[in-house]
C-alpha positions as CSV (number, residue, x, y, z in Angstrom):
1,M,7.7,-8.0,-8.7
2,P,5.8,-5.3,-6.7
3,Y,5.5,-5.0,-3.0
4,L,2.4,-4.4,-0.9
5,V,3.2,-2.4,2.1
6,D,0.7,-2.2,4.9
7,T,1.1,0.3,7.8
8,L,-0.9,0.5,11.0
9,H,-0.7,3.8,12.8
10,H,-0.5,4.2,16.5
11,P,-3.8,4.9,18.2
12,D,-4.6,8.5,19.0
13,S,-2.2,9.7,16.2
14,A,-4.8,11.8,14.4
15,A,-3.2,15.2,15.3
16,A,0.2,14.1,14.1
17,R,-1.2,12.6,11.0
18,E,-3.0,15.8,10.1
19,A,0.1,17.8,10.7
20,L,2.2,15.5,8.5
21,R,-0.4,15.1,5.7
22,P,0.8,17.9,3.4
23,A,4.4,16.4,3.5
24,H,2.9,12.9,3.0
25,L,0.9,13.9,0.0
26,A,3.9,15.8,-1.5
27,Y,6.1,12.7,-1.0
28,L,3.6,10.5,-2.8
29,A,3.3,13.0,-5.7
30,A,7.1,13.1,-6.0
31,H,7.2,9.3,-6.1
32,M,4.2,8.7,-8.4
33,G,6.3,6.6,-10.7
34,L,6.7,3.9,-8.0
35,L,3.1,3.9,-6.9
36,L,0.8,1.3,-8.5
37,A,-1.8,2.1,-5.8
38,A,-1.9,3.7,-2.4
39,G,-4.6,4.7,0.1
40,A,-5.6,5.4,3.6
41,K,-6.9,2.6,5.9
42,L,-9.9,3.9,7.9
43,E,-11.6,2.8,11.0
44,D,-15.1,1.3,10.4
45,G,-16.8,4.7,10.8
46,G,-14.8,6.0,7.8
47,A,-13.7,9.2,9.4
48,V,-10.6,8.2,11.4
49,G,-7.4,7.1,9.7
50,A,-5.8,3.9,10.9
51,G,-2.9,3.5,8.6
52,S,-1.9,3.4,4.9
53,F,-1.2,0.8,2.2
54,Y,1.0,1.1,-0.8
55,I,1.6,-1.1,-3.8
56,L,5.0,-0.2,-5.0
57,A,6.7,-1.0,-8.3
58,V,10.1,-1.8,-6.8
59,E,12.6,-4.5,-7.6
60,D,13.1,-5.8,-4.1
61,R,12.2,-5.5,-0.4
62,A,15.1,-3.1,0.3
63,M,13.6,-0.6,-2.1
64,A,10.2,-0.9,-0.4
65,E,11.8,-0.4,3.0
66,A,13.7,2.6,1.7
67,F,10.5,4.1,0.4
68,I,8.8,3.8,3.7
69,A,11.8,4.9,5.7
70,A,11.7,8.2,3.9
71,E,7.9,8.6,4.0
72,P,6.8,11.4,6.3
73,Y,4.3,9.4,8.3
74,A,6.9,6.8,9.0
75,R,9.6,9.4,9.7
76,G,7.2,11.2,12.1
77,G,6.8,8.0,14.1
78,L,3.1,7.3,13.2
79,C,3.7,3.7,12.2
80,A,3.1,1.1,14.9
81,T,3.7,-1.7,12.4
82,V,4.8,-2.0,8.8
83,T,4.3,-5.3,6.9
84,Y,6.1,-5.9,3.5
85,T,4.6,-8.6,1.2
86,R,5.5,-9.5,-2.4
87,W,2.5,-8.9,-4.6
88,R,1.4,-10.5,-7.9
89,K,-1.4,-8.9,-9.8
90,A,-4.6,-10.9,-10.2
91,I,-7.3,-8.3,-10.2
92,F,-6.5,-4.6,-10.4
93,N,-8.2,-1.5,-11.8
94,F,-11.3,-3.6,-12.5
95,A,-9.4,-5.8,-14.9
96,R,-8.6,-9.4,-14.2
97,E,-5.6,-11.2,-15.5
98,T,-6.5,-14.8,-16.3
99,P,-4.3,-17.3,-14.5
100,A,-3.7,-20.7,-16.0
101,Q,-6.8,-22.8,-15.2
102,P,-6.7,-26.4,-14.1
103,S,-7.8,-28.8,-16.8
104,S,-11.0,-29.6,-14.9
105,L,-12.1,-26.0,-15.1
106,R,-11.2,-25.7,-18.8
107,E,-13.4,-28.7,-19.6
108,T,-16.4,-27.2,-17.8
109,T,-16.0,-23.7,-19.4
110,A,-15.2,-24.8,-22.9
């Protein structure tokens, strides 16, 4: 089952983030097979990065941790916190997987 990894970068890390960005993007490109989704987290104004999130197709937490340990932003000390959470797809890529519905819902939608 995939892992969602949420990183929060240290405040005032914009210069380091910009310097590490080419290596970060190259790392992501080299590991595209593991990435179900990834993206920058931005402050409310939309111009300043605040961290990153990744949804990784890995077998276990150790693999998710190894991915982040080798990631250039993490190696460069940008991450103030990293949170690892097992993730199960419900809605993704504008498609919804239909979970089993309680019988009360089946009766009203039938």
